[in-house]
N, C-alpha and C positions, 0 to 999 in steps of 0.2 A: 513822223513829222520832219525829222532831219532829212530823211531820204527824199521826201516831197520837195524840200527846199533846195537840195543840192543836186538831185538827179532829175533834171528837166529835159527829157529827150523825146523828140517826135520825129516821125518819118514825114518827108515832104517830097512833093513831085517836082523836080527840077529838069532842066534841059539835059538832053542825052549827052554822054561823055564823048570824047573825041574817039574813043575806040569801044566797039561792042563786044570785046572779049570778055567783059564780065556784066552781069546783070544785077549786080549789088545795088539796092536802092540807097540814095543819099539820105542820111538822117542829120539831125541838128541837136546839138547840146548847148544849153545857156550856161556860160561861164563868164565871170567877171564883167557882167553887163552886156554881154554880146552872144548872139547865136553863132556857133561855128559848125560848119558842115563836116561830116565824116562818113566814111563807109565802115562797115563792120561785117567781117566775113570769116566763117570758119569756127571751129571749137578747139579748145585746148589752151596751152599756156599763151597769155597775151603778148602780141608784138605791136608797138606803136610806131608808126612811120611819120617821121618829122620832116617836111619838105624844106628846101633851102629858099633863097631869095628868088623872086620872080616865079615861084612855083607853087602848085597847090596840090591836092590830092590826086590830080591827073598824072603827076610825075611818076606815080607808083603803079601804073597800069600793067607793067610787066612783072611786077613783084607780087602784088596781092594774090592772084590765082596760085602761084607755086609756094608762096609762104604759108597759105591758109589751108593747106591740105591736112596738116596736123597741128595747126596753131590757130588761135583767134587773132586775126589782124585788123587793127584799126588804122585807117589812114585818113588823116584830117587836114583841112585847110586852115592855115593860121589866120589870125584877125586880119581883115581887109583884103585877103586874097580871095579869088573866085572860089565859090559863088557867094562868099559872105559880103555883108555890107561894105560898101566903099568908105575910105576914110573920110572923116569930116574935118572941120577946121582944128579941133583940139584932139585929133587922133594921137594915140600913144602907141608907137611901135617899137618902144624900147626893149632891151634884153630883158629887163626885170619883168616887164608886162608879159612877154612871150614865155618866159619860164613859169610865171604864175599861172598862165592860160593852160599850159601843158600839164602841170601838177593838178589843177583843178579838173581837167578833162579826165585824167587818170583816176582821180578819187571819185569824181562824179559818176564814172561808168563802173566804179567798183572792181578795178582790175590791177590795183597795186599789189605787190611790185610787179612791173612789166619790163619785158625786154624793149629797149629803145633803139630804134634805128634812125640815125639823123644824117642828112646829107648837107654838107657846106654850112651855111648859116643854120640850118636845122641841126647839124652836128654841134655847133656852138651852143644852141639852146640846150641840147642833150647834156653837154658838159656842165653847164651852170646848174642844170636841174640835178645832176648827180652830186654836186657840191651842197646845194641848198636844201634839197628834198631827197636825201638818200633812201628814205623809207618807201619811195614809189619806184625805185630803180631796182630791177634784177640784174640786168646786164646793159652795156652799151655797145653798140656797133656804130662806128663813126667814119662816114665816108668823107675824107678830106675836109675836117672841120676847119672853120675860120678861126685861127688862134695864132695870129702872126707873132704875138709876144713871146710865144715859146722858143722863137729863133733868136731872141735878143741874148747877147753875150756868147752865142755859139761861134766857134771858129768858122770862117768862110761864110757866114750867113749874111753878110753885109749886102752882097748882091741881090739876094732873095728879098731882103726888106726894102731895098731900093726899088726892085721891080714891083712890089705890092704898093709902094707909095706912089710910083708912076701911074699904076693901074687905077688906084683910088682918085688921083687928080683927073685921069681920063674920064672916069665915071662921073665926077662932079661936073665936068664940062659938058658931058652929054646930057646929064639931068638939067643943067641950065639951059640948054637949047630947047627943052620941051619936046623933043622928037623921040617918041617911043621907039621907033625902029632904030634909031641911032643908039639909044640906051641899050637895047637888047643886043645889037650887033657889037657894041663895045664890050659887054661882058662876054658874049660867046666867043668873040675873037681871042680873048685872053684865056678863058678857062678851057676851051676845047679847040686849040689851034690845029687847022688842017682837017677837022672833023665837021661833017655836015649833019646837022640835026634834022629830025623829021619835021615837016611843016606844022604838024599839030603841036609840037613842043614849042616851035618858035611863036606861034600864035598864043600858046598859053603864057609864054614869057611876056609878050605884049600886053595881054590882058591884066597882068599883075604889076604893071609899072607904078600905078598909084600907090600900092602897098609898099613897093620898094622905095619910093621916095620918103615915106614916112620912116621906114626902118633906118635909112641913111642919116637921118637927123639925130640919131642917138648912137655915138660910137661906143665901144666896149673894149675891155681888155681882159684876156685870159692867159695867164702866165704858167710856166712849168711848176711854180710853187702852188698855184690853184689846183693843177692837175694832180699833184701829189696828194691832195685831200680826198681824191676819189677812191672808194673802197670797192666799187663793183667791178667785176671782170669786164674788161673793155677790149674790143677788137677794133683796130684802126685799119681802114681800107685806103688804098692809093691806087691810081692807075698808072700803068707803065708808060703811057703817053702824056701824062699830065705835066703841066709846067714845074720846073724844079722846085720852085718855092712851095707848092702844094705837097709834093712828094717829101720834101724835107721837113715841112710842118708836120705831116702825118707820122713821120719817123719819130720826131721829137715828142708829140703827144704820147705815143705809144711807150716811149722811153720814161717819160714823166710820170704816167699813171702807175701805180704800184703794181697792179695786176694787168698791164697792158700788153697786147700782142699786135703785130703788124702783119697784114697780108697784102699782096699785090694782085689787082684785077688786070689780067693781060688784054691787049688790044682795046685799051680805054683810056680816055682822059678824064677830066673832072666829072662830067655827068656820066659816070660809070654804069649806073643802073639802067641807063638807056642804051648805051654803046655796047655793053656786053652783059645783058641781064642774066644769062645762064650762070656765068661764073660769079657774078654778084650774089644771086639767090643761093648758090651752093655754099658760098662762104658764110652767108648769114645763117642759113639752116644748120650747118655744121657746128657753128659756134653756139647757137641757141640750144641745140641738142646736148651739148656738153655741159650745159648749166641749168 
């Protein structure tokens, strides 16, 4: 009976993905009052891919085939992101809700403890998950998680914190304009300066602006002290072309976590899984294989 109540998974026919490199059907699982879309491919130790802001399961199209050769890979779309239900008037996109969703998904699929791979805001969700639900986490791979507070009181970090503050203000102005293209371009211009992202990725970002609006209403703080409570082996990834604040945040998180390691993805900025998928996949697979 408990399994019937917690594991409500069904396959659904949805629109084709932007790439036909994978024929994995999209499924849905009911967690915390909402159906969440996910892909499930391969067999072996479970790896859960957590997308960042403006992203959904399509952000991992270059990861799922490679990672699923010897692992079971779950790529899901967070609440209100494509193709899930759009946010309503009382939508809750808070960090606490995002973390509860991820924990419920892992438990509902019966794959705990799992390797968790999170990018940006998805990496922040993974950090909070490892603190509040350590029983569902086997390892963490964090691609430049949002955790600005780890830079506080670090010598020379004032400029990075100021840059993040200015970026946040620019995002708020873009959101106030109501122009989805401006919102996406504001983010892309900061996180991937000088890089041109594929059109399908840009379109994916635009489709998830409503979810992003909801997320921005609930600020969060994750400090070095918080990171020190994480017991899971943790690999933090940074791009060699990423803005300095992202790189130094990644370095700080890797230092604050007790079992933290740092690796650099060459020829990549913040959206590193898109810009250098081979190096990204190799780093994830090597770390997972070690644990």
